[in-house]
Structures are given as C-alpha cells and as structure tokens.
LUMKEPA-300691 format. One record per residue (C-alpha): x, y, z; residue number from 0. Coordinates in steps of 0.001 Angstrom, whole numbers, plus 524288, in hexadecimal, padded with zeros to 5 digits. Example, Ala and Ser with C-alpha at 12.3 -4.5 7.8 and 13.67 -1.06 7.14 Angstrom:
// LUMKEPA-300691
<u->8300C, v->7EE6C, w->81E78, n->0> $
<u->83566, v->7FBDC, w->81BE4, n->1> $
This chain:
// LUMKEPA-300691
<u->32808, v->93309, w->24491, n->0> $
<u->33094, v->93ED2, w->2417D, n->1> $
<u->33D38, v->93FB4, w->24957, n->2> $
<u->33E3A, v->94B5D, w->25258, n->3> $
<u->34818, v->95587, w->24E06, n->4> $
<u->34C20, v->96370, w->2510D, n->5> $
<u->34CE6, v->96D88, w->24633, n->6> $
<u->35613, v->9786F, w->24A70, n->7> $
<u->3549B, v->98552, w->24360, n->8> $
<u->35777, v->993C0, w->24305, n->9> $
<u->35336, v->99F90, w->23B24, n->10> $
<u->35ACE, v->9ABA1, w->237AD, n->11> $
<u->351E7, v->9B71A, w->23501, n->12> $
<u->350FB, v->9C4B7, w->22F4B, n->13> $
<u->34C31, v->9CA25, w->23C56, n->14> $
<u->34A31, v->9C746, w->24ABE, n->15> $
<u->33B4A, v->9C690, w->24B3E, n->16> $
<u->336E7, v->9B8AD, w->247E0, n->17> $
<u->328D5, v->9BCF1, w->245AB, n->18> $
<u->32C04, v->9C776, w->23BB6, n->19> $
<u->33999, v->9C516, w->2365B, n->20> $
<u->33D92, v->9BB02, w->22C3D, n->21> $
<u->346F7, v->9AF95, w->22B89, n->22> $
<u->353AF, v->9B0A6, w->22402, n->23> $
<u->35986, v->9A328, w->2267B, n->24> $
<u->355B8, v->995F4, w->22C28, n->25> $
<u->35DB4, v->98A37, w->23041, n->26> $
<u->35936, v->97D64, w->2360D, n->27> $
<u->35EFD, v->9701C, w->23982, n->28> $
<u->3580F, v->963E1, w->23E50, n->29> $
<u->35D8D, v->95B83, w->24954, n->30> $
<u->35896, v->94FBE, w->25098, n->31> $
<u->35519, v->95152, w->25EF3, n->32> $
<u->36332, v->94E34, w->26295, n->33> $
<u->36771, v->95A01, w->25A8F, n->34> $
<u->36DD5, v->9523B, w->24FA6, n->35> $
<u->36C32, v->9592E, w->24293, n->36> $
<u->363BE, v->950D1, w->2399E, n->37> $
<u->36188, v->9595E, w->22DC9, n->38> $
<u->367A2, v->96378, w->224F8, n->39> $
<u->3669C, v->971B8, w->228FA, n->40> $
<u->35CD0, v->97A6A, w->2221F, n->41> $
<u->3618C, v->9884A, w->21F9C, n->42> $
<u->358EC, v->99227, w->218A2, n->43> $
<u->3589E, v->9A0AD, w->215D0, n->44> $
<u->34BA6, v->9A7C5, w->2146E, n->45> $
<u->349EC, v->9B223, w->20A07, n->46> $
<u->344D9, v->9BEED, w->20FC2, n->47> $
<u->3383C, v->9C43C, w->20A2A, n->48> $
<u->33733, v->9D2C5, w->206F8, n->49> $
<u->32D38, v->9D60B, w->2118C, n->50> $
<u->336E6, v->9D789, w->21CDA, n->51> $
<u->34423, v->9DD9E, w->21FB6, n->52> $
<u->34EB8, v->9D4E4, w->22592, n->53> $
<u->353D6, v->9DA36, w->23265, n->54> $
<u->361E0, v->9DF3E, w->2315C, n->55> $
<u->365DD, v->9D978, w->23E75, n->56> $
<u->3611C, v->9CC14, w->23A1D, n->57> $
<u->3692E, v->9CCE9, w->22DA4, n->58> $
<u->374D5, v->9D172, w->235A0, n->59> $
<u->373CA, v->9C618, w->23F45, n->60> $
<u->3715B, v->9BB27, w->23580, n->61> $
<u->378A2, v->9C072, w->229B6, n->62> $
<u->36D18, v->9BC46, w->2214C, n->63> $
<u->36967, v->9C707, w->217D0, n->64> $
<u->35CB8, v->9C76A, w->21006, n->65> $
<u->364D3, v->9C554, w->203BF, n->66> $
<u->36AAF, v->9B8BD, w->20923, n->67> $
<u->35D52, v->9B395, w->20D14, n->68> $
<u->357AE, v->9B735, w->1FFC8, n->69> $
<u->36286, v->9B09A, w->1F81D, n->70> $
<u->36400, v->9A458, w->20076, n->71> $
<u->3565D, v->9A2F3, w->205FD, n->72> $
<u->348F6, v->99DD9, w->20294, n->73> $
<u->33BE8, v->9A4CD, w->203B5, n->74> $
<u->33556, v->9A476, w->21102, n->75> $
<u->32B2C, v->99A58, w->20CD1, n->76> $
<u->335C2, v->990B4, w->208B9, n->77> $
<u->33DFE, v->99427, w->214A6, n->78> $
<u->33354, v->99078, w->21E4F, n->79> $
<u->32EF5, v->984B8, w->21629, n->80> $
<u->33C4A, v->97E6C, w->217A6, n->81> $
<u->33CEB, v->981CD, w->22618, n->82> $
<u->32F27, v->97CD9, w->228BB, n->83> $
<u->33267, v->96FE3, w->22233, n->84> $
<u->33CFC, v->96DBA, w->22C76, n->85> $
<u->3356C, v->972FB, w->2381C, n->86> $
<u->32921, v->96B19, w->23554, n->87> $
<u->32F5C, v->95D9F, w->23467, n->88> $
<u->328FC, v->954E8, w->23E9A, n->89> $
<u->32FB1, v->953B3, w->24BCD, n->90> $
<u->337B7, v->96015, w->249EA, n->91> $
<u->33B5A, v->968D6, w->25541, n->92> $
<u->33F3F, v->975E5, w->24F49, n->93> $
<u->3497B, v->97C48, w->257ED, n->94> $
<u->3528C, v->987DD, w->258A7, n->95> $
<u->358F4, v->991E5, w->26176, n->96> $
<u->34FBE, v->99CEC, w->26551, n->97> $
<u->34706, v->99732, w->25AD0, n->98> $
<u->339DA, v->99733, w->261C0, n->99> $
<u->338E9, v->9A5F2, w->262D4, n->100> $
<u->33FBC, v->9A97E, w->2562A, n->101> $
<u->341BA, v->99EF3, w->24BE7, n->102> $
<u->334FE, v->997BC, w->24EAB, n->103> $
<u->32D76, v->9A485, w->24E19, n->104> $
<u->333F4, v->9A7C1, w->24123, n->105> $
<u->33046, v->99A21, w->23C5B, n->106> $
<u->32202, v->99C46, w->23FD6, n->107> $
<u->321C5, v->9A905, w->23850, n->108> $
<u->3281E, v->9A290, w->22C72, n->109> $
<u->31E50, v->9976E, w->22CA9, n->110> $
<u->312E1, v->9A0C1, w->22E70, n->111> $
<u->316DF, v->9A9B2, w->2232C, n->112> $
<u->318BB, v->99E0F, w->21A32, n->113> $
<u->30BCE, v->99714, w->21C8F, n->114> $
<u->30FC1, v->98C96, w->2264E, n->115> $
<u->309AD, v->989D6, w->2337D, n->116> $
<u->31363, v->99155, w->23C04, n->117> $
<u->31217, v->98810, w->24794, n->118> $
<u->31003, v->97A1E, w->242A7, n->119> $
<u->31E5D, v->976D7, w->240E1, n->120> $
<u->32065, v->97961, w->24F88, n->121> $
<u->317B4, v->96E1C, w->253FD, n->122> $
<u->31297, v->965E9, w->248B4, n->123> $
<u->317E7, v->95810, w->24673, n->124> $
<u->31E4A, v->957BB, w->253C8, n->125> $
<u->3265A, v->963EA, w->2513A, n->126> $
<u->32B4F, v->96D0C, w->25BC9, n->127> $
<u->3343E, v->978C3, w->25D43, n->128> $
<u->33F2F, v->97C23, w->2669F, n->129> $
<u->34891, v->98709, w->26A34, n->130> $
<u->3552C, v->983FF, w->27179, n->131> $
<u->3575D, v->991E7, w->27664, n->132> $
<u->34EC2, v->98F0B, w->28230, n->133> $
<u->3563E, v->98285, w->284D0, n->134> $
<u->36300, v->98A38, w->284BB, n->135> $
<u->35D5C, v->993BB, w->28EB7, n->136> $
<u->358D7, v->9888A, w->29768, n->137> $
<u->3661E, v->981E6, w->296C7, n->138> $
<u->36D60, v->98E80, w->299D8, n->139> $
<u->364A9, v->9917E, w->2A578, n->140> $
<u->36355, v->9840B, w->2AB9B, n->141> $
<u->36D48, v->97A6E, w->2A5E4, n->142> $
<u->3788F, v->9828F, w->2A086, n->143> $
<u->38309, v->9780F, w->2A1AA, n->144> $
<u->389C9, v->97373, w->29543, n->145> $
<u->386FF, v->97FAD, w->28D38, n->146> $
<u->38E0B, v->98CC5, w->28CC3, n->147> $
<u->38431, v->997C5, w->28E8B, n->148> $
<u->38943, v->9A493, w->288BD, n->149> $
<u->38696, v->9B11E, w->2901A, n->150> $
<u->381DB, v->9BE86, w->28C3B, n->151> $
<u->3889B, v->9CAAB, w->2914C, n->152> $
<u->37F45, v->9CB06, w->29CEC, n->153> $
<u->3832A, v->9BD35, w->2A0E6, n->154> $
<u->3768C, v->9B684, w->29CCE, n->155> $
<u->37608, v->9AB26, w->29355, n->156> $
<u->375B8, v->9ADE9, w->284CA, n->157> $
<u->36D2F, v->9A4D3, w->27CCB, n->158> $
<u->37112, v->9A9FC, w->26F74, n->159> $
<u->373CF, v->99E0D, w->2672B, n->160> $
<u->380BF, v->9A359, w->26215, n->161> $
<u->38549, v->9A640, w->27007, n->162> $
<u->381DC, v->9988C, w->274A5, n->163> $
<u->3887B, v->991DB, w->26938, n->164> $
<u->394DB, v->99A04, w->26AA2, n->165> $
<u->395AE, v->99750, w->2793D, n->166> $
<u->39410, v->988B8, w->27738, n->167> $
<u->39D09, v->986E4, w->26B8B, n->168> $
<u->391F7, v->983F9, w->26212, n->169> $
<u->394C4, v->9875E, w->253ED, n->170> $
<u->38C1A, v->9929E, w->24FB7, n->171> $
<u->393FF, v->99911, w->2451A, n->172> $
<u->38968, v->9A171, w->23F1E, n->173> $
<u->37F82, v->9A5F2, w->24934, n->174> $
<u->37333, v->9AB41, w->242A9, n->175> $
<u->374A7, v->9A1DF, w->2375E, n->176> $
<u->368EA, v->998F3, w->2388D, n->177> $
<u->37016, v->98C10, w->2363D, n->178> $
<u->37B29, v->98FAC, w->23F74, n->179> $
<u->37131, v->99338, w->249EF, n->180> $
<u->369EE, v->98653, w->24826, n->181> $
<u->3765B, v->97E3D, w->2497A, n->182> $
<u->37A31, v->98617, w->25586, n->183> $
<u->36CB4, v->983EE, w->25B7A, n->184> $
<u->36DD3, v->97530, w->259A2, n->185> $
<u->37B4C, v->97553, w->25FF2, n->186> $
<u->37603, v->97D45, w->26B5D, n->187> $
<u->36B0E, v->9736D, w->26D24, n->188> $
<u->37520, v->96862, w->26CF9, n->189> $
<u->37D36, v->96F59, w->27740, n->190> $
<u->371A3, v->970BE, w->28081, n->191> $
<u->36D6B, v->962B5, w->27DDD, n->192> $
<u->37B0A, v->95DC5, w->2813B, n->193> $
<u->37D33, v->96698, w->28D09, n->194> $
<u->36F84, v->9658A, w->292D2, n->195> $
<u->36896, v->959E2, w->28C94, n->196> $
<u->35D59, v->95939, w->2965D, n->197> $
<u->35A6D, v->967AE, w->294E5, n->198> $
<u->35AE7, v->96683, w->28609, n->199> $
<u->351B7, v->95AF0, w->285FA, n->200> $
<u->34840, v->96183, w->28F63, n->201> $
<u->3476C, v->96DF1, w->2874D, n->202> $
<u->34612, v->966A3, w->27A6E, n->203> $
<u->33B12, v->95E1D, w->27FAF, n->204> $
<u->3342B, v->969F0, w->285AF, n->205> $
<u->332D5, v->971B5, w->27912, n->206> $
<u->3248B, v->96E61, w->2761D, n->207> $
<u->31880, v->975FE, w->27A3A, n->208> $
<u->31394, v->96A3A, w->281B2, n->209> $
<u->32007, v->96955, w->289C9, n->210> $
<u->31F94, v->977E1, w->28CB3, n->211> $
<u->31167, v->9776C, w->2910A, n->212> $
<u->31482, v->96C71, w->29A84, n->213> $
<u->31E29, v->975A0, w->2A121, n->214> $
<u->314B0, v->98117, w->2A1D4, n->215> $
<u->30A70, v->97BED, w->2AB3F, n->216> $
<u->2FF37, v->9859F, w->2AB74, n->217> $
<u->2F823, v->97E41, w->2B63C, n->218> $
<u->302CF, v->97DA3, w->2C075, n->219> $
<u->30A5A, v->9899C, w->2BB61, n->220> $
<u->316A2, v->9822F, w->2BF7B, n->221> $
<u->322F6, v->98A7B, w->2BDD6, n->222> $
<u->32C8A, v->98693, w->2B324, n->223> $
<u->33994, v->98BD3, w->2AEB2, n->224> $
<u->338D2, v->99365, w->2A1E4, n->225> $
<u->34505, v->99672, w->299F2, n->226> $
<u->3439F, v->9A16F, w->29011, n->227> $
<u->34A3F, v->9AD58, w->28A62, n->228> $
<u->33EF4, v->9B510, w->2904F, n->229> $
<u->3462A, v->9B470, w->29D52, n->230> $
<u->352E9, v->9BBC1, w->29FF2, n->231> $
<u->35F89, v->9B49D, w->29CF9, n->232> $
<u->3646F, v->9B87E, w->2AA82, n->233> $
<u->35970, v->9B00D, w->2AFFB, n->234> $
<u->35D3E, v->9A475, w->2A78F, n->235> $
<u->35294, v->9A753, w->29D90, n->236> $
<u->3496A, v->9A008, w->2A6A4, n->237> $
<u->33E3A, v->9A1FC, w->2B022, n->238> $
<u->3359D, v->999F1, w->2B8FA, n->239> $
<u->3281D, v->99BDE, w->2B35C, n->240> $
<u->31A46, v->99801, w->2B6D8, n->241> $
<u->31081, v->994DD, w->2AC02, n->242> $
<u->304C0, v->99DC3, w->2ADAB, n->243> $
<u->2FAEF, v->99BEB, w->2A29D, n->244> $
<u->2F994, v->99955, w->2940B, n->245> $
<u->2FBF0, v->9A522, w->28B6A, n->246> $
<u->2EE9E, v->9AB09, w->28849, n->247> $
<u->2F0C5, v->9ABFF, w->27997, n->248> $
<u->2FC3D, v->9A2F9, w->27650, n->249> $
<u->2F8F9, v->99493, w->277A9, n->250> $
<u->3077B, v->99150, w->27877, n->251> $
<u->30A43, v->99B45, w->28329, n->252> $
<u->30AE4, v->99959, w->291DE, n->253> $
<u->30C36, v->9A51D, w->29ADE, n->254> $
<u->31671, v->9A361, w->2A588, n->255> $
<u->31B67, v->9ABA4, w->2B0DF, n->256> $
<u->3299D, v->9ADB9, w->2B4C6, n->257> $
<u->329A9, v->9AA14, w->2C32B, n->258> $
<u->335BA, v->9B23A, w->2C61E, n->259> $
<u->32CA2, v->9BDE1, w->2C7DB, n->260> $
<u->322B7, v->9BFCB, w->2D2A3, n->261> $
<u->314C4, v->9BFFC, w->2CD41, n->262> $
<u->310B2, v->9C964, w->2D826, n->263> $
<u->31423, v->9D401, w->2CE6D, n->264> $
<u->30860, v->9D0F9, w->2C5C9, n->265> $
<u->2FF30, v->9C7FA, w->2CD4F, n->266> $
<u->2F504, v->9D2A5, w->2CF55, n->267> $
<u->2F5AE, v->9D8D4, w->2C1CE, n->268> $
<u->2EA4E, v->9D84E, w->2B84E, n->269> $
<u->2EB31, v->9D16C, w->2AB29, n->270> $
<u->2ED3B, v->9DE81, w->2A476, n->271> $
<u->2F7FF, v->9E288, w->2ADE5, n->272> $
<u->2FF02, v->9D598, w->2ABF7, n->273> $
<u->2FDFB, v->9D753, w->29D3A, n->274> $
<u->30400, v->9E4DC, w->29E41, n->275> $
<u->30F4B, v->9DF91, w->2A646, n->276> $
<u->3118E, v->9D4DB, w->29C3A, n->277> $
<u->310FD, v->9DC92, w->28FA2, n->278> $
<u->31690, v->9E9D9, w->2936B, n->279> $
<u->324EB, v->9EB85, w->29011, n->280> $
<u->32E84, v->9EC39, w->29B6D, n->281> $
<u->3317C, v->9FA71, w->29825, n->282> $
<u->3231B, v->9FE19, w->2994A, n->283> $
<u->32087, v->9F73D, w->2A63E, n->284> $
<u->32059, v->A0032, w->2B241, n->285> $
<u->32CC5, v->A009A, w->2BA4F, n->286> $
<u->32DAD, v->9F517, w->2C38B, n->287> $
<u->32383, v->9ED3B, w->2BC14, n->288> $
<u->3283D, v->9E085, w->2B5EE, n->289> $
<u->322C7, v->9D87F, w->2AAD8, n->290> $
<u->31AF9, v->9CCE1, w->2AFBA, n->291> $
<u->32300, v->9C0B0, w->2AC55, n->292> $
<u->31845, v->9B93A, w->2A567, n->293> $
<u->31D38, v->9B2E0, w->298F0, n->294> $
<u->317F2, v->9AA19, w->28E3C, n->295> $
<u->31E31, v->99CE9, w->28BE8, n->296> $
<u->31AD8, v->99798, w->27E71, n->297> $
<u->31971, v->988E6, w->27F32, n->298> $
<u->31C73, v->98780, w->270A7, n->299> $
<u->32970, v->98ED0, w->2717B, n->300> $
<u->3318B, v->98486, w->278A2, n->301> $
<u->332CC, v->98BFF, w->28581, n->302> $
<u->33C9B, v->9869B, w->28F42, n->303> $
<u->33592, v->9824C, w->29B9A, n->304> $
<u->33AD9, v->9796A, w->2A616, n->305> $
<u->33925, v->9758F, w->2B447, n->306> $
<u->33E54, v->97F25, w->2BE7B, n->307> $
<u->346FE, v->9744F, w->2C3C4, n->308> $
<u->350CB, v->975FC, w->2B8A1, n->309> $
<u->3558C, v->98229, w->2BFC2, n->310> $
<u->35EE9, v->97F9C, w->2CAE7, n->311> $
<u->35DCF, v->9889F, w->2D6A6, n->312> $
<u->36A8B, v->98F06, w->2D26F, n->313> $
<u->36562, v->991E1, w->2C4C0, n->314> $
<u->35854, v->99695, w->2CA07, n->315> $
<u->35F78, v->9A04C, w->2D2AC, n->316> $
<u->367C7, v->9A4DF, w->2C727, n->317> $
<u->35BB9, v->9A780, w->2BEE5, n->318> $
<u->3540A, v->9AE4A, w->2C995, n->319> $
<u->34A3B, v->9A35A, w->2CBA3, n->320> $
<u->346A9, v->9A1C2, w->2D9F3, n->321> $
<u->33E76, v->995B4, w->2DCC0, n->322> $
<u->33872, v->99C96, w->2E86A, n->323> $
<u->33470, v->9A897, w->2E07A, n->324> $
<u->32F99, v->9A04D, w->2D521, n->325> $
<u->326D1, v->9989E, w->2DE5C, n->326> $
<u->321CF, v->9A4F3, w->2E501, n->327> $
<u->31EB3, v->9AB8D, w->2D804, n->328> $
<u->31816, v->99F43, w->2D2CF, n->329> $
<u->30FB7, v->99E2D, w->2DF24, n->330> $
<u->30B59, v->9AC4F, w->2DD7E, n->331> $
<u->307E9, v->9AA17, w->2CF34, n->332> $
<u->2FFB4, v->99E39, w->2D246, n->333> $
<u->2F780, v->9A68F, w->2DB8C, n->334> $
<u->2F433, v->9B0F3, w->2D15A, n->335> $
<u->2E57B, v->9B00C, w->2CECB, n->336> $
<u->2E237, v->9AC4E, w->2C0B6, n->337> $
<u->2F0AD, v->9ACE6, w->2BD06, n->338> $
<u->2EF6B, v->9A644, w->2AFCC, n->339> $
<u->2E3A1, v->9AE6A, w->2ABCF, n->340> $
<u->2EA20, v->9BB1A, w->2B015, n->341> $
<u->2F6A7, v->9B859, w->2A883, n->342> $
<u->2EF87, v->9B327, w->29C93, n->343> $
<u->2E713, v->9BF57, w->29BC4, n->344> $
<u->2F30F, v->9C811, w->29D14, n->345> $
<u->2F9C3, v->9C113, w->291CB, n->346> $
<u->2EDFE, v->9C201, w->288CB, n->347> $
<u->2F112, v->9CD54, w->27FA8, n->348> $
<u->2E7EE, v->9D26C, w->27551, n->349> $
<u->2EFA4, v->9DEDD, w->2729C, n->350> $
<u->2FAC7, v->9D8EF, w->26AC7, n->351> $
<u->2FB74, v->9DE06, w->25CCD, n->352> $
<u->2F92F, v->9D389, w->25292, n->353> $
<u->3002F, v->9D3F9, w->24576, n->354> $
<u->2F7BB, v->9D55D, w->2395F, n->355> $
<u->3023F, v->9D187, w->22F8A, n->356> $
<u->300E7, v->9C30E, w->22BE1, n->357> $
<u->30FB8, v->9C15E, w->22C3A, n->358> $
<u->30F6C, v->9C390, w->23AEA, n->359> $
<u->3027E, v->9BD1E, w->23EAA, n->360> $
<u->3072C, v->9AF56, w->24160, n->361> $
<u->302AD, v->9B049, w->24F92, n->362> $
<u->2F7EF, v->9BA75, w->24F0B, n->363> $
<u->2F0D8, v->9B47A, w->24372, n->364> $
<u->2EDE0, v->9A737, w->2495C, n->365> $
<u->2EFDD, v->99993, w->243D7, n->366> $
<u->2ECB8, v->99641, w->235C2, n->367> $
<u->2E135, v->98CFC, w->233F7, n->368> $
<u->2E271, v->97FD1, w->22D2A, n->369> $
<u->2DCCE, v->984EE, w->2206E, n->370> $
<u->2E6B3, v->98FE2, w->21FA3, n->371> $
<u->2F1A7, v->9868C, w->22367, n->372> $
<u->2EE1B, v->97E2D, w->217AA, n->373> $
<u->2EE77, v->98A2A, w->20ECA, n->374> $
<u->2FBA5, v->98DD3, w->214AD, n->375> $
<u->30083, v->9804F, w->210E5, n->376> $
<u->2FBCF, v->982E7, w->20308, n->377> $
<u->303B6, v->98F8D, w->202BF, n->378> $
<u->3101D, v->988A9, w->20752, n->379> $
<u->30EAC, v->97D9A, w->1FD8A, n->380> $
<u->30B74, v->985ED, w->1F1A3, n->381> $
<u->31630, v->988D4, w->1E7CC, n->382> $
<u->31A27, v->99723, w->1E782, n->383> $
<u->3157D, v->998B6, w->1D97D, n->384> $
<u->307D8, v->9943A, w->1DD68, n->385> $
<u->3061F, v->99C94, w->1E996, n->386> $
<u->2FFB0, v->9A7ED, w->1E26B, n->387> $
<u->2F4FA, v->99EBF, w->1DDAB, n->388> $
<u->2F0BE, v->99AF2, w->1EB64, n->389> $
<u->2E3D8, v->9A078, w->1F042, n->390> $
<u->2E363, v->99C10, w->1FE5A, n->391> $
<u->2D77A, v->99E73, w->20716, n->392> $
<u->2DED8, v->9A146, w->213B3, n->393> $
<u->2D639, v->9A370, w->21F99, n->394> $
<u->2E0AB, v->9AA0A, w->227E5, n->395> $
<u->2E1D1, v->9B87F, w->224AF, n->396> $
<u->2F0B3, v->9B83D, w->2252B, n->397> $
<u->2F30C, v->9AE53, w->21A96, n->398> $
<u->2EFA0, v->9B577, w->20DED, n->399> $
<u->2F94C, v->9C058, w->210BB, n->400> $
<u->3033D, v->9B674, w->2159A, n->401> $
<u->301B1, v->9AEE1, w->208DA, n->402> $
<u->3048D, v->9BB0A, w->200E3, n->403> $
<u->310AE, v->9BE02, w->208F9, n->404> $
<u->31504, v->9AFBF, w->2082E, n->405> $
<u->314CF, v->9B075, w->1F95D, n->406> $
<u->31B4C, v->9BDD1, w->1F922, n->407> $
<u->32667, v->9BA45, w->20263, n->408> $
<u->32973, v->9AD02, w->1FCC8, n->409> $
<u->324BF, v->9AD09, w->1EEB5, n->410> $
<u->323B5, v->9BB31, w->1EA16, n->411> $
<u->32369, v->9B678, w->1DC08, n->412> $
<u->315A3, v->9B14C, w->1DE63, n->413> $
<u->3102D, v->9BEFA, w->1E110, n->414> $
<u->30832, v->9C67B, w->1D72D, n->415> $
<u->30C36, v->9D461, w->1D3D7, n->416> $
<u->301DE, v->9D98C, w->1DD22, n->417> $
<u->30652, v->9D06D, w->1E7F9, n->418> $
<u->31482, v->9D43B, w->1E5D3, n->419> $
<u->310F2, v->9E27C, w->1E7C7, n->420> $
<u->30957, v->9DF08, w->1F40D, n->421> $
<u->31542, v->9D7BB, w->1F932, n->422> $
<u->31E67, v->9E2FA, w->1F5DB, n->423> $
<u->31604, v->9EC80, w->1FD8B, n->424> $
<u->3151B, v->9E311, w->208FA, n->425> $
<u->323EF, v->9E190, w->20974, n->426> $
<u->325CF, v->9F035, w->20859, n->427> $
<u->31CA5, v->9F284, w->213B8, n->428> $
<u->3240A, v->9E86C, w->21BDC, n->429> $
<u->331E0, v->9ED1B, w->21957, n->430> $
<u->3305B, v->9FB8F, w->2169B, n->431> $
<u->328DC, v->A00D3, w->22239, n->432> $
<u->32F78, v->A0BE0, w->22998, n->433> $
<u->330B3, v->A0386, w->235E2, n->434> $
<u->336BE, v->9F81D, w->22E80, n->435> $
<u->3407A, v->A00FA, w->227AD, n->436> $
<u->344AA, v->A07EB, w->23429, n->437> $
<u->3462E, v->9FB2F, w->23BA8, n->438> $
<u->34DF9, v->9F4F7, w->230B0, n->439> $
<u->356F9, v->A00C5, w->22F73, n->440> $
<u->35971, v->A00E9, w->23E23, n->441> $
<u->35C1F, v->9F244, w->23E54, n->442> $
<u->36578, v->9F3AB, w->232DF, n->443> $
<u->36D4F, v->9FE65, w->2397D, n->444> $
<u->36DFB, v->9F678, w->24608, n->445> $
<u->3729B, v->9EA82, w->23E82, n->446> $
<u->37D2F, v->9F276, w->237B5, n->447> $
<u->382A8, v->9F71A, w->244B5, n->448> $
<u->38393, v->9E8FD, w->2497D, n->449> $
<u->3889F, v->9E2EF, w->23CE5, n->450> $
<u->3964D, v->9DDC8, w->23AE7, n->451> $
<u->39CA1, v->9E26C, w->22E27, n->452> $
<u->39998, v->9D592, w->22738, n->453> $
<u->38B57, v->9D65A, w->22B5E, n->454> $
<u->38917, v->9E384, w->22505, n->455> $
<u->387E3, v->9DCCA, w->217CE, n->456> $
<u->37BC2, v->9D582, w->21C9D, n->457> $
<u->3759A, v->9E25C, w->220B4, n->458> $
<u->37930, v->9E892, w->213A8, n->459> $
<u->37269, v->9DD5D, w->20CA9, n->460> $
<u->36672, v->9DF23, w->21545, n->461> $
<u->36603, v->9EDB0, w->21223, n->462> $
<u->366AE, v->9EA8B, w->203AA, n->463> $
<u->35BB5, v->9E08E, w->204FB, n->464> $
<u->352D7, v->9EA09, w->20C4B, n->465> $
<u->35582, v->9F4B4, w->2024A, n->466> $
<u->35276, v->9EB64, w->1F71A, n->467> $
<u->34601, v->9E6ED, w->1FDEE, n->468> $
<u->34162, v->9F4E4, w->1FFBE, n->469> $
<u->343BA, v->9F820, w->1F17A, n->470> $
<u->33C2F, v->9EC2A, w->1ECF3, n->471> $
<u->330A7, v->9EE8E, w->1F5F6, n->472> $
<u->32FFF, v->9FD0C, w->1F2F8, n->473> $
<u->32D47, v->9F994, w->1E4E1, n->474> $
C-alpha cells in the first residue's frame, strides 16, 4: 500500500485569471503527513506560446519575463507531464495556499489543454487535495492563540502569505518565487499544527467530499459554521449557515443560507424574483434592497465547516452571531413552503453564455468518453516527430482543434507549411485585436507607475517580447 504524503506546490503565472492565463513557474515539494520533507523539490519554468500576451503586472510581481521562461523553461506539454507525475502518485494529497481557487484551477486547464483527464489526479488512487488558507481563517477566528495574526489598515486580519510569514518570523525571502512560497506554506502549516494541533487534525481529516457532505445535512438542514473569504473579514470570515438544497446543475454544489439575515425579506418572492435578487449586481439593485444571502458550497473544494459549538459566546458576539436570531431565522426558513424547490428553481440558469473556443470549454463541453480518453493517451505517448502522422477518430468536437493547437504550441516543427500559416493567423487574431492591444497598453502603463527602478528592466524586456511577437505574427 502506498504511504500517504502531501505534495505542496505553487504556480507563478503570466496573469491573474487561472482559466485563461498561463503558468510561468512551478515548484513542488513532497512531505509526509507530519510535514517532514521526503523528496527533492521540483522547480520548472514554462515556455510561453505565441498565442497570448503576458500581463505586465504579473511580470512586475514575479520578475519572470517571457525571455527567462523561454530560455530556462520547457514546453507546456513537458511542464505538465512532470507535474502530473508527482500529483498522480498514489496516496498523494496535493496542497497549497489559496490553491483550490487558483493553482488547482490552473492545473485543470493545463491538464485539459494537454490531453489529460483534468480531474482524475484529484481522486484516483486514494488522492485528495487541500488548501490551508481556510484553516488559517478558522484558526484566526476561533483559536488564535500561538500565532501572530497581522492586521490590515482597517484592523481586520490579513491572510496574505507574505504578511503571515513576516509576522511569525518565518523565512520567506523571495515572495512570488514559487519555491520560496512553497517552503513558506509548509512552515505556516507547521506553525498551525504546533499551535493548534486539534484544529489542524480536524481540518486535514475533513478535506474530502464525503466528510463535507456529512456536515451538510439536507434532511435536517442543521446549521453549521462556515468559514470562507466570501464573508467579511470584520465578521471573522465566517457565518452560521443552513444547508438548503443540492445545486440544480452542479453535482458538487450545495446551496446554503446565511442565517444572520432574516428570510422575511424574500419568503414571498417568486422564483424569478429570487433569481433577480441573486444575480443582479449590488449597484443595480433598488435602494434598500439587499442581495439574498444564498451561496454555493462546493463539496470538492475543501470548504471549512464545523460545529457551532467551536464559537464561544464572546466570539459569537464579536462576529455578530446571535444564537437567538439564528434560531429565529432558521425556524422561519423551515416554514417556507417548498423551500428547496423554490431555491433550486431560482438557481437554475439557462441564460449564461457558453464559450465556443475549445481552449475554454473544459466545463461547458462535458466529460470525454472512454474512447476519446484512450486516444488522448495515444497523443500524450506519441513522440513529437510522429504526431503529424496520427489520424485520430475523436468523437468529441473539441479534440481535433485542440490536437492542432497542442502540436502548434509544443512542437511547432511538426506543422506543415499550411498548418504553420493557420497557426500564425490564429496567434495574430488572439494577440492583435483592438481590445487586447488597448488592455495590454493600459496594464503596461499602470505597471510602469508602480515599478521600482530595478523592475523597469523586466517591463522593458516584456515590451521587446511583445514587439517581436507582433512582427513575427504579422508576417
């Protein structure tokens, strides 16, 4: 049987959108469950492909220029192959800091673009994933002893990794370097484990979907404490919530209600009126009308849920949680006729735009069937020089175009003259639209105003790279 281990990791990227932007650097280190390092670190750079423009602010923050990634990196296919080999080892819990919403999403996109199942490594062979940001929020709100919690200017807790490490004397010499961030994350986990061992153990053991579903009882609708960045820091990043119903279209989603607010405000609304109150921006809502505090908890994203009893009466008062009001609001909710049906119907949206570009259809395009998965394995295992010879009968409409882009991004030497021209035009369309150019120019000017003198060289290199890219694509 494979020993359980934790693989700690971090990405640096060329942008802030994990669904659309690309990785620039990766670092990962394996530990045992007692946080002892048991393997050598893996550090990789990823070569940028010519179909996107790196964001100037990202280059400013990380100091990683396209030129550095090109000279020291590997192509994206090799980059994710090496990462996947670590992530998919049996018994591995892949963990990070703010990793569920950012790094794990970036990982899925990398796997998807490069012909892997984007989800299997998260559960297959006893594997799991974890994010210690939620644990830090829980500790700060309910068991703060033994850790220094840095404050923002408004007096609320800051959960920026570099702020936490500085406040607690943890070495973090090069924030926004992937390896430095990974080592700092491990040290932060050690600190919480030492200061609050029971809390650490509880959160670690509660990271699976099964454990989360046991907390979210959709029969009794029993209130539980939910800790999340969705709630204001002034309220401890927590709320007493009641599970309402399964999400109508996401099998991993459970709809919950924040019991701080009186449901009288929406009890008598129709499904359509509830939907409007949920999906209209705050600025567009009529004066005096508040957003209905229904939220989705994703059982596969390691949410932090715990019994209400972890809050002392003093802490509950500090965070604006009145047991009397919570009980009164819960009683009212339980009397709403057809509550689950009403909420489920309100959350069912058919009006959301769906992407038609295969690069961005990981969620809208559905799961790949077993036949296509086998052909995807063939793609991954074929030598670059043989890729052009493959004639693969994909059933999924995304995969033929994805195969062309896979070859073009990673192995452009395998393209015919006609394919090379097709790729040039595709890249030109991606990087040279008026909107892309304007946004990039604005981001560059903003970055220059924020840059220290030594950082201006990184921005100059980026400008040179973008200029060179434009010349190449313009033919």
